[in-house]
Residue, then its C-alpha position, 0 to 999 in steps of 0.5 A: m485517513l483523508d479523502n485521498s490518502i493511502q496507506m502502504y504497510g511494507a517492509d525495506w527488504c521487500r521487492d514488492c514493497l520497493r516496487t510499489k513504492r518507486q510506482l506511487d513515487g513515480l506517479g507523485i501519489a502521496y502515501d502513508y508508508i507504515d514499515v511492519e519491521q518497526s512496530a509489532d502493532a503495524a505487522d498486526a494491522a496489516k494482517r488485520i486488513s489483509g488476512r494474510t502476512n504478505i506484504p505490501v498491503v496497500v489500502y486506499a481511501d475507499g477502503s479497498h486494498h491490495v495486497e502484493p499488488s501488480n503495477a497494473d492493478v495499482e494504476a488500475k486503482l488509482r485511476e478509478l479513484q481518479l488520482i491519475 
């Protein structure tokens, strides 16, 4: 990952994933979207990161992550990382 990069593991049927994508897009935040439905490896990676099967899993450049974050959680982390 690049210094400011964010990865988001999700699926197109997941409402929380769609909400988080809308938030990141609306804030103009660049991120790599990894569809867990398209690859068993991606689903395994998300589970390794979070220890759970819940999505979305948002991984930040500092190595921290959120699982099923609220918009407020994501915004607070983006502010902490000085991305917004």
